[in-house]
Biopython code that builds the backbone (N, CA, C, O; Angstrom):
import numpy as np
from Bio.PDB.StructureBuilder import StructureBuilder

atoms = [
    (1, "MET", "N", (-121.663, -38.143, -96.916)),
    (1, "MET", "CA", (-122.934, -37.693, -95.892)),
    (1, "MET", "C", (-122.145, -36.910, -94.855)),
    (1, "MET", "O", (-121.045, -37.260, -94.429)),
    (2, "THR", "N", (-122.731, -35.945, -94.532)),
    (2, "THR", "CA", (-122.338, -35.371, -93.356)),
    (2, "THR", "C", (-122.843, -36.087, -91.836)),
    (2, "THR", "O", (-123.941, -36.638, -91.757)),
    (3, "ILE", "N", (-121.972, -36.009, -90.747)),
    (3, "ILE", "CA", (-122.426, -36.544, -89.559)),
    (3, "ILE", "C", (-122.332, -35.494, -88.575)),
    (3, "ILE", "O", (-121.299, -34.942, -88.195)),
    (4, "ARG", "N", (-123.520, -35.275, -88.199)),
    (4, "ARG", "CA", (-123.655, -34.117, -87.137)),
    (4, "ARG", "C", (-123.879, -34.713, -85.682)),
    (4, "ARG", "O", (-124.768, -35.535, -85.456)),
    (5, "ARG", "N", (-122.809, -34.128, -84.491)),
    (5, "ARG", "CA", (-123.087, -34.739, -83.264)),
    (5, "ARG", "C", (-123.431, -33.550, -82.309)),
    (5, "ARG", "O", (-122.879, -32.453, -82.227)),
    (6, "ILE", "N", (-124.747, -34.180, -81.436)),
    (6, "ILE", "CA", (-125.197, -33.279, -80.721)),
    (6, "ILE", "C", (-124.940, -33.378, -79.221)),
    (6, "ILE", "O", (-125.371, -34.410, -78.707)),
    (7, "GLU", "N", (-124.369, -32.574, -78.473)),
    (7, "GLU", "CA", (-123.809, -32.680, -77.204)),
    (7, "GLU", "C", (-122.912, -33.689, -76.998)),
    (7, "GLU", "O", (-123.023, -34.597, -76.175)),
    (8, "PRO", "N", (-121.846, -33.468, -77.919)),
    (8, "PRO", "CA", (-120.616, -34.308, -77.696)),
    (8, "PRO", "C", (-119.871, -34.166, -76.524)),
    (8, "PRO", "O", (-119.590, -33.053, -76.077)),
    (9, "GLY", "N", (-119.493, -35.329, -75.933)),
    (9, "GLY", "CA", (-118.541, -35.215, -74.960)),
    (9, "GLY", "C", (-117.342, -36.203, -75.145)),
    (9, "GLY", "O", (-117.266, -36.884, -76.167)),
    (10, "PRO", "N", (-116.330, -36.284, -74.071)),
    (10, "PRO", "CA", (-115.265, -37.163, -74.469)),
    (10, "PRO", "C", (-115.549, -38.653, -74.587)),
    (10, "PRO", "O", (-114.657, -39.383, -75.019)),
    (11, "ARG", "N", (-116.737, -39.158, -74.233)),
    (11, "ARG", "CA", (-116.982, -40.445, -74.299)),
    (11, "ARG", "C", (-118.092, -40.756, -75.341)),
    (11, "ARG", "O", (-118.002, -41.787, -76.008)),
    (12, "MET", "N", (-119.171, -39.876, -75.510)),
    (12, "MET", "CA", (-120.127, -40.155, -76.231)),
    (12, "MET", "C", (-120.860, -38.775, -76.621)),
    (12, "MET", "O", (-120.773, -37.821, -75.847)),
    (13, "SER", "N", (-121.449, -38.693, -77.602)),
    (13, "SER", "CA", (-122.649, -37.739, -77.736)),
    (13, "SER", "C", (-123.929, -38.062, -77.541)),
    (13, "SER", "O", (-124.202, -39.253, -77.695)),
    (14, "GLN", "N", (-124.984, -37.169, -77.177)),
    (14, "GLN", "CA", (-126.254, -37.600, -76.727)),
    (14, "GLN", "C", (-127.019, -37.866, -78.206)),
    (14, "GLN", "O", (-128.077, -38.495, -78.181)),
    (15, "ALA", "N", (-126.597, -37.488, -79.227)),
    (15, "ALA", "CA", (-127.308, -37.743, -80.457)),
    (15, "ALA", "C", (-126.369, -37.851, -81.492)),
    (15, "ALA", "O", (-125.273, -37.316, -81.329)),
    (16, "VAL", "N", (-126.614, -38.446, -82.515)),
    (16, "VAL", "CA", (-125.729, -38.432, -83.869)),
    (16, "VAL", "C", (-126.750, -38.470, -85.036)),
    (16, "VAL", "O", (-127.719, -39.231, -85.051)),
    (17, "ILE", "N", (-126.485, -37.691, -85.893)),
    (17, "ILE", "CA", (-127.236, -37.423, -87.269)),
    (17, "ILE", "C", (-126.215, -37.760, -88.163)),
    (17, "ILE", "O", (-125.035, -37.412, -88.149)),
    (18, "HIS", "N", (-126.995, -38.691, -89.170)),
    (18, "HIS", "CA", (-126.249, -39.280, -90.340)),
    (18, "HIS", "C", (-127.311, -39.439, -91.442)),
    (18, "HIS", "O", (-128.115, -40.371, -91.420)),
    (19, "GLY", "N", (-127.290, -38.483, -92.428)),
    (19, "GLY", "CA", (-128.453, -38.673, -93.418)),
    (19, "GLY", "C", (-129.592, -37.852, -92.837)),
    (19, "GLY", "O", (-129.561, -36.661, -92.528)),
    (20, "ASN", "N", (-130.803, -38.876, -92.728)),
    (20, "ASN", "CA", (-131.922, -38.419, -92.276)),
    (20, "ASN", "C", (-132.414, -39.359, -91.210)),
    (20, "ASN", "O", (-133.582, -39.725, -91.087)),
    (21, "THR", "N", (-131.319, -39.737, -90.394)),
    (21, "THR", "CA", (-131.655, -40.717, -89.426)),
    (21, "THR", "C", (-130.867, -40.120, -88.032)),
    (21, "THR", "O", (-129.698, -39.755, -88.155)),
    (22, "VAL", "N", (-131.414, -40.050, -86.953)),
    (22, "VAL", "CA", (-131.167, -39.568, -85.728)),
    (22, "VAL", "C", (-130.942, -40.801, -84.781)),
    (22, "VAL", "O", (-131.848, -41.599, -84.544)),
    (23, "TYR", "N", (-129.483, -40.923, -84.174)),
    (23, "TYR", "CA", (-129.481, -42.159, -83.279)),
    (23, "TYR", "C", (-128.992, -41.449, -81.844)),
    (23, "TYR", "O", (-128.017, -40.720, -81.663)),
    (24, "LEU", "N", (-129.886, -41.857, -80.992)),
    (24, "LEU", "CA", (-129.715, -41.457, -79.615)),
    (24, "LEU", "C", (-129.154, -42.304, -78.669)),
    (24, "LEU", "O", (-129.457, -43.490, -78.546)),
    (25, "ALA", "N", (-128.095, -41.527, -77.800)),
    (25, "ALA", "CA", (-127.311, -42.392, -76.881)),
    (25, "ALA", "C", (-128.293, -43.214, -75.767)),
    (25, "ALA", "O", (-129.415, -42.739, -75.591)),
    (26, "GLY", "N", (-127.992, -44.174, -75.168)),
    (26, "GLY", "CA", (-128.808, -44.662, -74.243)),
    (26, "GLY", "C", (-129.188, -43.824, -73.219)),
    (26, "GLY", "O", (-128.223, -43.341, -72.625)),
    (27, "GLN", "N", (-130.338, -43.470, -72.787)),
    (27, "GLN", "CA", (-130.802, -42.428, -71.615)),
    (27, "GLN", "C", (-131.311, -43.438, -70.455)),
    (27, "GLN", "O", (-131.962, -44.479, -70.549)),
    (28, "VAL", "N", (-130.836, -42.829, -69.438)),
    (28, "VAL", "CA", (-131.334, -43.116, -67.897)),
    (28, "VAL", "C", (-131.898, -42.070, -67.123)),
    (28, "VAL", "O", (-131.562, -40.895, -67.268)),
    (29, "GLY", "N", (-132.773, -42.471, -66.280)),
    (29, "GLY", "CA", (-133.331, -41.657, -65.306)),
    (29, "GLY", "C", (-132.600, -41.382, -63.987)),
    (29, "GLY", "O", (-131.427, -41.751, -63.921)),
    (30, "ALA", "N", (-133.111, -40.827, -63.015)),
    (30, "ALA", "CA", (-132.492, -40.437, -61.852)),
    (30, "ALA", "C", (-132.217, -41.673, -61.315)),
    (30, "ALA", "O", (-133.090, -42.541, -61.308)),
    (31, "PRO", "N", (-130.920, -41.905, -60.783)),
    (31, "PRO", "CA", (-130.461, -42.896, -59.955)),
    (31, "PRO", "C", (-131.320, -43.005, -58.725)),
    (31, "PRO", "O", (-131.482, -42.074, -57.936)),
    (32, "GLY", "N", (-131.977, -44.454, -58.585)),
    (32, "GLY", "CA", (-132.410, -44.517, -57.494)),
    (32, "GLY", "C", (-133.906, -44.470, -57.300)),
    (32, "GLY", "O", (-134.523, -45.016, -56.385)),
    (33, "GLU", "N", (-134.433, -43.708, -58.334)),
    (33, "GLU", "CA", (-135.884, -43.698, -58.449)),
    (33, "GLU", "C", (-136.515, -45.011, -58.730)),
    (33, "GLU", "O", (-135.834, -46.018, -58.923)),
    (34, "SER", "N", (-138.097, -45.008, -58.761)),
    (34, "SER", "CA", (-138.763, -46.279, -59.121)),
    (34, "SER", "C", (-138.669, -46.317, -60.560)),
    (34, "SER", "O", (-138.391, -45.277, -61.156)),
    (35, "VAL", "N", (-138.902, -47.578, -61.302)),
    (35, "VAL", "CA", (-138.861, -47.756, -62.349)),
    (35, "VAL", "C", (-140.090, -46.899, -63.432)),
    (35, "VAL", "O", (-139.954, -46.725, -64.643)),
    (36, "THR", "N", (-140.990, -46.565, -62.779)),
    (36, "THR", "CA", (-141.957, -45.467, -63.429)),
    (36, "THR", "C", (-141.252, -44.287, -63.449)),
    (36, "THR", "O", (-141.194, -43.646, -64.499)),
    (37, "ALA", "N", (-140.730, -43.917, -62.492)),
    (37, "ALA", "CA", (-140.015, -42.188, -62.278)),
    (37, "ALA", "C", (-138.869, -42.378, -63.465)),
    (37, "ALA", "O", (-138.838, -41.524, -64.351)),
    (38, "GLN", "N", (-138.093, -43.284, -63.493)),
    (38, "GLN", "CA", (-136.757, -43.281, -64.265)),
    (38, "GLN", "C", (-137.585, -43.524, -65.717)),
    (38, "GLN", "O", (-137.010, -42.841, -66.564)),
    (39, "THR", "N", (-138.608, -44.171, -66.253)),
    (39, "THR", "CA", (-139.159, -44.466, -67.391)),
    (39, "THR", "C", (-139.748, -43.038, -67.833)),
    (39, "THR", "O", (-139.555, -42.648, -68.985)),
    (40, "LYS", "N", (-140.429, -42.303, -66.962)),
    (40, "LYS", "CA", (-140.947, -41.010, -67.339)),
    (40, "LYS", "C", (-139.823, -40.042, -67.766)),
    (40, "LYS", "O", (-139.836, -39.343, -68.780)),
    (41, "ALA", "N", (-138.862, -40.108, -66.848)),
    (41, "ALA", "CA", (-137.554, -39.024, -66.957)),
    (41, "ALA", "C", (-136.980, -39.127, -68.527)),
    (41, "ALA", "O", (-136.653, -38.303, -69.380)),
    (42, "ILE", "N", (-137.044, -40.777, -68.431)),
    (42, "ILE", "CA", (-136.169, -40.931, -69.694)),
    (42, "ILE", "C", (-136.726, -40.702, -71.226)),
    (42, "ILE", "O", (-136.028, -40.444, -72.207)),
    (43, "LEU", "N", (-138.217, -40.868, -71.187)),
    (43, "LEU", "CA", (-138.984, -40.348, -72.400)),
    (43, "LEU", "C", (-139.001, -38.921, -72.423)),
    (43, "LEU", "O", (-138.928, -38.411, -73.542)),
    (44, "ALA", "N", (-139.083, -38.156, -71.424)),
    (44, "ALA", "CA", (-139.081, -36.832, -71.481)),
    (44, "ALA", "C", (-137.776, -36.307, -72.193)),
    (44, "ALA", "O", (-137.789, -35.374, -72.995)),
    (45, "THR", "N", (-136.569, -37.054, -71.790)),
    (45, "THR", "CA", (-135.323, -36.452, -72.253)),
    (45, "THR", "C", (-135.307, -37.097, -73.809)),
    (45, "THR", "O", (-134.670, -36.504, -74.680)),
    (46, "ILE", "N", (-135.885, -38.082, -74.055)),
    (46, "ILE", "CA", (-136.105, -38.473, -75.609)),
    (46, "ILE", "C", (-136.828, -37.335, -76.370)),
    (46, "ILE", "O", (-136.392, -36.736, -77.353)),
    (47, "ASP", "N", (-137.773, -37.182, -75.867)),
    (47, "ASP", "CA", (-138.752, -36.025, -76.313)),
    (47, "ASP", "C", (-138.065, -34.809, -76.778)),
    (47, "ASP", "O", (-138.119, -34.338, -77.914)),
    (48, "GLU", "N", (-137.358, -34.320, -75.680)),
    (48, "GLU", "CA", (-136.346, -33.119, -75.928)),
    (48, "GLU", "C", (-135.284, -33.213, -76.903)),
    (48, "GLU", "O", (-135.034, -32.370, -77.763)),
    (49, "LEU", "N", (-134.648, -34.357, -76.693)),
    (49, "LEU", "CA", (-133.605, -34.440, -77.849)),
    (49, "LEU", "C", (-133.941, -34.572, -79.317)),
    (49, "LEU", "O", (-133.300, -34.131, -80.271)),
    (50, "LEU", "N", (-135.118, -35.294, -79.317)),
    (50, "LEU", "CA", (-135.604, -35.488, -80.704)),
    (50, "LEU", "C", (-136.289, -34.236, -81.158)),
    (50, "LEU", "O", (-136.296, -34.130, -82.384)),
    (51, "ALA", "N", (-136.871, -33.252, -80.502)),
    (51, "ALA", "CA", (-137.191, -32.136, -80.708)),
    (51, "ALA", "C", (-136.023, -31.048, -81.198)),
    (51, "ALA", "O", (-136.134, -30.221, -82.103)),
    (52, "GLU", "N", (-134.901, -31.284, -80.357)),
    (52, "GLU", "CA", (-133.658, -30.428, -80.792)),
    (52, "GLU", "C", (-133.272, -30.567, -82.163)),
    (52, "GLU", "O", (-132.857, -29.614, -82.823)),
    (53, "VAL", "N", (-133.402, -31.766, -82.623)),
    (53, "VAL", "CA", (-132.853, -32.077, -83.971)),
    (53, "VAL", "C", (-133.964, -32.243, -85.000)),
    (53, "VAL", "O", (-133.686, -32.796, -86.065)),
    (54, "GLY", "N", (-135.199, -31.810, -84.770)),
    (54, "GLY", "CA", (-136.303, -31.811, -85.841)),
    (54, "GLY", "C", (-137.082, -33.027, -85.962)),
    (54, "GLY", "O", (-137.694, -33.249, -87.006)),
    (55, "SER", "N", (-137.115, -33.867, -84.947)),
    (55, "SER", "CA", (-137.690, -35.224, -85.122)),
    (55, "SER", "C", (-138.907, -35.211, -83.827)),
    (55, "SER", "O", (-139.183, -34.251, -83.107)),
    (56, "SER", "N", (-139.411, -36.360, -83.803)),
    (56, "SER", "CA", (-140.601, -36.644, -82.607)),
    (56, "SER", "C", (-140.636, -38.134, -82.632)),
    (56, "SER", "O", (-140.082, -38.900, -83.420)),
    (57, "LYS", "N", (-141.513, -38.426, -81.460)),
    (57, "LYS", "CA", (-141.809, -39.996, -80.920)),
    (57, "LYS", "C", (-142.552, -40.389, -82.291)),
    (57, "LYS", "O", (-142.586, -41.591, -82.554)),
    (58, "SER", "N", (-143.022, -39.683, -82.995)),
    (58, "SER", "CA", (-143.969, -40.328, -84.229)),
    (58, "SER", "C", (-143.093, -40.854, -85.431)),
    (58, "SER", "O", (-143.521, -41.499, -86.389)),
    (59, "LYS", "N", (-141.624, -40.413, -85.179)),
    (59, "LYS", "CA", (-140.825, -40.976, -86.326)),
    (59, "LYS", "C", (-139.800, -41.721, -85.830)),
    (59, "LYS", "O", (-138.707, -41.764, -86.395)),
    (60, "LEU", "N", (-140.142, -42.535, -84.449)),
    (60, "LEU", "CA", (-139.227, -43.546, -84.052)),
    (60, "LEU", "C", (-139.101, -44.792, -84.976)),
    (60, "LEU", "O", (-140.116, -45.229, -85.518)),
    (61, "LEU", "N", (-138.166, -45.244, -85.130)),
    (61, "LEU", "CA", (-137.665, -46.547, -86.101)),
    (61, "LEU", "C", (-137.462, -47.790, -85.231)),
    (61, "LEU", "O", (-137.866, -48.895, -85.591)),
    (62, "GLN", "N", (-136.829, -47.580, -84.085)),
    (62, "GLN", "CA", (-136.271, -48.727, -83.370)),
    (62, "GLN", "C", (-135.991, -48.153, -82.048)),
    (62, "GLN", "O", (-135.349, -47.135, -81.790)),
    (63, "THR", "N", (-136.680, -49.116, -81.112)),
    (63, "THR", "CA", (-136.246, -48.848, -79.732)),
    (63, "THR", "C", (-135.661, -49.881, -79.137)),
    (63, "THR", "O", (-136.093, -50.987, -79.462)),
    (64, "ILE", "N", (-134.554, -49.825, -78.133)),
    (64, "ILE", "CA", (-134.091, -51.003, -77.459)),
    (64, "ILE", "C", (-134.170, -50.513, -75.964)),
    (64, "ILE", "O", (-133.850, -49.367, -75.648)),
    (65, "ILE", "N", (-134.587, -51.391, -75.127)),
    (65, "ILE", "CA", (-134.891, -51.089, -73.852)),
    (65, "ILE", "C", (-134.362, -52.134, -72.687)),
    (65, "ILE", "O", (-134.853, -53.253, -72.543)),
    (66, "TRP", "N", (-133.465, -51.693, -72.011)),
    (66, "TRP", "CA", (-132.755, -52.627, -71.103)),
    (66, "TRP", "C", (-133.515, -52.297, -69.501)),
    (66, "TRP", "O", (-133.771, -51.191, -69.025)),
    (67, "LEU", "N", (-133.727, -53.484, -68.973)),
    (67, "LEU", "CA", (-134.366, -53.405, -67.690)),
    (67, "LEU", "C", (-133.229, -54.171, -66.627)),
    (67, "LEU", "O", (-132.673, -55.203, -67.005)),
    (68, "ASP", "N", (-132.994, -53.703, -65.549)),
    (68, "ASP", "CA", (-132.204, -54.393, -64.579)),
    (68, "ASP", "C", (-132.931, -55.876, -64.366)),
    (68, "ASP", "O", (-132.320, -56.942, -64.287)),
    (69, "ASP", "N", (-134.082, -55.739, -64.307)),
    (69, "ASP", "CA", (-134.867, -57.006, -64.013)),
    (69, "ASP", "C", (-135.932, -57.107, -64.730)),
    (69, "ASP", "O", (-136.623, -56.090, -64.785)),
    (70, "MET", "N", (-136.415, -58.358, -65.513)),
    (70, "MET", "CA", (-137.474, -58.492, -66.413)),
    (70, "MET", "C", (-138.937, -58.463, -65.608)),
    (70, "MET", "O", (-140.023, -58.377, -66.181)),
    (71, "ALA", "N", (-138.751, -58.549, -64.198)),
    (71, "ALA", "CA", (-139.767, -58.303, -63.373)),
    (71, "ALA", "C", (-140.404, -56.927, -63.433)),
    (71, "ALA", "O", (-141.549, -56.720, -63.030)),
    (72, "ASN", "N", (-139.668, -56.052, -63.921)),
    (72, "ASN", "CA", (-139.925, -54.474, -63.808)),
    (72, "ASN", "C", (-140.899, -54.240, -65.524)),
    (72, "ASN", "O", (-141.350, -53.186, -65.973)),
    (73, "PHE", "N", (-140.952, -55.554, -66.102)),
    (73, "PHE", "CA", (-141.442, -55.152, -67.580)),
    (73, "PHE", "C", (-142.578, -54.374, -67.750)),
    (73, "PHE", "O", (-142.644, -53.341, -68.416)),
    (74, "ALA", "N", (-143.752, -55.076, -66.925)),
    (74, "ALA", "CA", (-145.105, -54.524, -67.031)),
    (74, "ALA", "C", (-145.170, -52.955, -66.221)),
    (74, "ALA", "O", (-145.799, -52.056, -66.778)),
    (75, "GLU", "N", (-144.655, -52.757, -65.216)),
    (75, "GLU", "CA", (-144.181, -51.364, -64.717)),
    (75, "GLU", "C", (-143.752, -50.284, -65.915)),
    (75, "GLU", "O", (-144.367, -49.260, -66.212)),
    (76, "MET", "N", (-142.771, -50.691, -66.400)),
    (76, "MET", "CA", (-142.292, -49.795, -67.705)),
    (76, "MET", "C", (-143.098, -49.695, -68.856)),
    (76, "MET", "O", (-143.272, -48.664, -69.507)),
    (77, "ASN", "N", (-143.616, -50.877, -69.098)),
    (77, "ASN", "CA", (-144.592, -50.809, -70.152)),
    (77, "ASN", "C", (-145.899, -49.967, -69.974)),
    (77, "ASN", "O", (-146.457, -49.369, -70.893)),
    (78, "ALA", "N", (-146.311, -49.998, -68.684)),
    (78, "ALA", "CA", (-147.344, -48.830, -68.436)),
    (78, "ALA", "C", (-147.018, -47.362, -68.923)),
    (78, "ALA", "O", (-147.847, -46.627, -69.460)),
    (79, "VAL", "N", (-145.762, -47.048, -68.676)),
    (79, "VAL", "CA", (-145.451, -45.733, -69.022)),
    (79, "VAL", "C", (-145.252, -45.667, -70.285)),
    (79, "VAL", "O", (-145.789, -44.717, -70.856)),
    (80, "TRP", "N", (-144.546, -46.500, -71.002)),
    (80, "TRP", "CA", (-144.298, -46.615, -72.457)),
    (80, "TRP", "C", (-145.432, -46.632, -73.151)),
    (80, "TRP", "O", (-145.451, -46.008, -74.212)),
    (81, "ASP", "N", (-146.463, -47.251, -72.768)),
    (81, "ASP", "CA", (-147.722, -47.396, -73.581)),
    (81, "ASP", "C", (-148.576, -45.993, -73.509)),
    (81, "ASP", "O", (-149.282, -45.639, -74.454)),
    (82, "ALA", "N", (-148.457, -45.291, -72.400)),
    (82, "ALA", "CA", (-149.150, -44.008, -72.399)),
    (82, "ALA", "C", (-148.432, -43.022, -73.088)),
    (82, "ALA", "O", (-148.967, -41.960, -73.409)),
    (83, "TRP", "N", (-147.014, -43.343, -73.394)),
    (83, "TRP", "CA", (-146.335, -42.086, -74.288)),
    (83, "TRP", "C", (-146.277, -42.567, -75.514)),
    (83, "TRP", "O", (-146.546, -41.667, -76.309)),
    (84, "VAL", "N", (-146.018, -43.711, -76.109)),
    (84, "VAL", "CA", (-145.798, -44.211, -77.486)),
    (84, "VAL", "C", (-146.733, -43.500, -78.478)),
    (84, "VAL", "O", (-147.888, -43.572, -78.059)),
    (85, "ASP", "N", (-146.655, -42.921, -79.499)),
    (85, "ASP", "CA", (-147.293, -43.006, -80.526)),
    (85, "ASP", "C", (-148.281, -43.880, -81.130)),
    (85, "ASP", "O", (-147.938, -44.440, -82.171)),
    (86, "PRO", "N", (-149.379, -44.089, -80.698)),
    (86, "PRO", "CA", (-150.063, -45.491, -81.005)),
    (86, "PRO", "C", (-150.144, -45.885, -82.581)),
    (86, "PRO", "O", (-150.249, -47.051, -82.962)),
    (87, "GLY", "N", (-150.088, -44.901, -83.336)),
    (87, "GLY", "CA", (-150.054, -45.119, -84.907)),
    (87, "GLY", "C", (-148.861, -45.308, -85.308)),
    (87, "GLY", "O", (-148.777, -45.937, -86.362)),
    (88, "ASN", "N", (-147.580, -44.869, -84.668)),
    (88, "ASN", "CA", (-146.492, -45.105, -85.141)),
    (88, "ASN", "C", (-145.364, -45.742, -84.209)),
    (88, "ASN", "O", (-144.297, -45.196, -83.925)),
    (89, "THR", "N", (-145.762, -46.891, -83.822)),
    (89, "THR", "CA", (-145.071, -47.516, -83.028)),
    (89, "THR", "C", (-143.733, -48.136, -83.681)),
    (89, "THR", "O", (-143.762, -48.646, -84.801)),
    (90, "PRO", "N", (-142.508, -48.054, -82.871)),
    (90, "PRO", "CA", (-141.342, -48.356, -83.578)),
    (90, "PRO", "C", (-141.171, -50.140, -83.302)),
    (90, "PRO", "O", (-141.824, -50.828, -82.517)),
    (91, "ALA", "N", (-140.066, -50.573, -84.240)),
    (91, "ALA", "CA", (-139.714, -51.830, -83.794)),
    (91, "ALA", "C", (-138.967, -51.625, -82.649)),
    (91, "ALA", "O", (-138.170, -50.705, -82.467)),
    (92, "ARG", "N", (-139.314, -52.705, -81.718)),
    (92, "ARG", "CA", (-138.829, -52.641, -80.301)),
    (92, "ARG", "C", (-138.249, -54.043, -79.871)),
    (92, "ARG", "O", (-138.750, -55.089, -80.283)),
    (93, "ALA", "N", (-137.079, -54.006, -78.951)),
    (93, "ALA", "CA", (-136.535, -55.164, -78.338)),
    (93, "ALA", "C", (-136.630, -54.679, -76.705)),
    (93, "ALA", "O", (-136.591, -53.493, -76.376)),
    (94, "THR", "N", (-136.752, -55.717, -75.820)),
    (94, "THR", "CA", (-136.492, -55.394, -74.452)),
    (94, "THR", "C", (-135.892, -56.373, -73.699)),
    (94, "THR", "O", (-136.498, -57.418, -73.462)),
    (95, "GLY", "N", (-134.803, -56.178, -73.302)),
    (95, "GLY", "CA", (-134.034, -57.382, -72.415)),
    (95, "GLY", "C", (-133.688, -57.014, -70.998)),
    (95, "GLY", "O", (-134.021, -55.935, -70.508)),
    (96, "GLU", "N", (-133.053, -57.883, -70.390)),
    (96, "GLU", "CA", (-132.612, -57.495, -69.179)),
    (96, "GLU", "C", (-130.887, -57.804, -69.107)),
    (96, "GLU", "O", (-130.194, -58.691, -69.604)),
    (97, "ALA", "N", (-130.559, -56.558, -68.193)),
    (97, "ALA", "CA", (-129.125, -56.480, -68.404)),
    (97, "ALA", "C", (-128.586, -55.725, -67.117)),
    (97, "ALA", "O", (-129.376, -54.970, -66.551)),
    (98, "LYS", "N", (-127.269, -55.872, -66.597)),
    (98, "LYS", "CA", (-126.826, -55.040, -65.561)),
    (98, "LYS", "C", (-126.274, -53.774, -66.369)),
    (98, "LYS", "O", (-125.440, -53.705, -67.272)),
    (99, "LEU", "N", (-126.998, -52.847, -65.758)),
    (99, "LEU", "CA", (-126.927, -51.352, -66.144)),
    (99, "LEU", "C", (-125.666, -50.871, -65.263)),
    (99, "LEU", "O", (-125.158, -51.456, -64.306)),
    (100, "ALA", "N", (-125.292, -49.614, -65.864)),
    (100, "ALA", "CA", (-124.180, -48.967, -65.367)),
    (100, "ALA", "C", (-124.082, -49.163, -63.793)),
    (100, "ALA", "O", (-122.976, -49.455, -63.339)),
    (101, "GLY", "N", (-124.984, -49.047, -63.069)),
    (101, "GLY", "CA", (-124.848, -49.166, -61.403)),
    (101, "GLY", "C", (-125.942, -49.546, -61.204)),
    (101, "GLY", "O", (-126.789, -49.404, -62.086)),
    (102, "PRO", "N", (-126.322, -50.266, -59.740)),
    (102, "PRO", "CA", (-127.485, -51.030, -59.408)),
    (102, "PRO", "C", (-128.697, -49.754, -59.212)),
    (102, "PRO", "O", (-129.860, -50.083, -58.980)),
    (103, "GLU", "N", (-128.362, -48.496, -59.311)),
    (103, "GLU", "CA", (-129.347, -47.525, -59.055)),
    (103, "GLU", "C", (-129.955, -47.315, -60.209)),
    (103, "GLU", "O", (-130.848, -46.468, -60.204)),
    (104, "TYR", "N", (-129.707, -47.869, -61.211)),
    (104, "TYR", "CA", (-130.350, -47.623, -62.468)),
    (104, "TYR", "C", (-131.332, -48.729, -62.985)),
    (104, "TYR", "O", (-130.795, -49.834, -63.064)),
    (105, "LYS", "N", (-132.591, -48.686, -63.339)),
    (105, "LYS", "CA", (-133.346, -49.750, -63.528)),
    (105, "LYS", "C", (-133.900, -49.746, -65.080)),
    (105, "LYS", "O", (-134.411, -50.767, -65.541)),
    (106, "VAL", "N", (-133.793, -48.724, -65.743)),
    (106, "VAL", "CA", (-134.246, -48.713, -67.040)),
    (106, "VAL", "C", (-133.067, -47.623, -67.904)),
    (106, "VAL", "O", (-132.561, -46.571, -67.513)),
    (107, "GLU", "N", (-132.905, -48.334, -69.146)),
    (107, "GLU", "CA", (-131.949, -47.683, -70.026)),
    (107, "GLU", "C", (-132.655, -47.677, -71.389)),
    (107, "GLU", "O", (-133.142, -48.759, -71.717)),
    (108, "ILE", "N", (-132.795, -46.652, -72.240)),
    (108, "ILE", "CA", (-133.639, -46.752, -73.384)),
    (108, "ILE", "C", (-132.806, -46.004, -74.541)),
    (108, "ILE", "O", (-132.167, -44.967, -74.369)),
    (109, "ILE", "N", (-132.938, -46.779, -75.859)),
    (109, "ILE", "CA", (-132.048, -46.277, -76.920)),
    (109, "ILE", "C", (-132.883, -46.395, -78.049)),
    (109, "ILE", "O", (-133.531, -47.399, -78.347)),
    (110, "VAL", "N", (-132.833, -45.122, -78.786)),
    (110, "VAL", "CA", (-133.983, -44.952, -79.882)),
    (110, "VAL", "C", (-133.097, -44.646, -80.902)),
    (110, "VAL", "O", (-131.993, -44.119, -80.763)),
    (111, "THR", "N", (-133.792, -45.108, -82.256)),
    (111, "THR", "CA", (-133.181, -44.430, -83.645)),
    (111, "THR", "C", (-134.530, -43.869, -84.115)),
    (111, "THR", "O", (-135.627, -44.347, -83.826)),
    (112, "ALA", "N", (-134.314, -42.840, -84.843)),
    (112, "ALA", "CA", (-135.754, -42.140, -85.340)),
    (112, "ALA", "C", (-135.064, -41.394, -86.852)),
    (112, "ALA", "O", (-133.891, -41.145, -87.131)),
    (113, "ALA", "N", (-136.306, -41.182, -87.622)),
    (113, "ALA", "CA", (-136.104, -40.527, -88.768)),
    (113, "ALA", "C", (-135.953, -39.130, -88.486)),
    (113, "ALA", "O", (-136.188, -38.819, -87.318)),
    (114, "LEU", "N", (-135.585, -38.120, -89.349)),
    (114, "LEU", "CA", (-135.866, -36.746, -89.326)),
    (114, "LEU", "C", (-136.984, -35.981, -90.140)),
    (114, "LEU", "O", (-137.482, -34.893, -89.851)),
    (115, "ASP", "N", (-137.248, -36.736, -91.149)),
    (115, "ASP", "CA", (-138.344, -36.323, -92.133)),
    (115, "ASP", "C", (-139.355, -37.479, -92.314)),
    (115, "ASP", "O", (-140.317, -37.345, -93.069)),
]
sb = StructureBuilder()
sb.init_structure("model")
sb.init_model(0)
sb.init_chain("A")
sb.init_seg("    ")
for serial, (resi, resn, name, xyz) in enumerate(atoms, 1):
    if name == "N":
        sb.init_residue(resn, " ", resi, " ")
    sb.init_atom(name, np.array(xyz, "f"), 0.0, 1.0, " ", f" {name:<3s}", serial, name[0])
structure = sb.get_structure()
């Protein structure tokens, strides 16, 4: 099977397609913004990347969400719940982790189907 890389860089690609599956790199929002603002920005980027490869949020298979503090869980979920396709929710895990820098509060990683 062919592997297609979207926006490849020296360290990572923004997306990788293998077969009928697309794997997105972890997405973060603008440093220093609120959890709400970062989550909205991340989900908009995910929409754009999925559209670029011919997929959409209705085809999400799995999502992994990292928060800098689980105290932000409800705030992130408020944005997530308004965005996610209610008839096609993915398998999802959310955990707390030290992110790339203290200015980042949310990182979201998704895997989606292409057809």
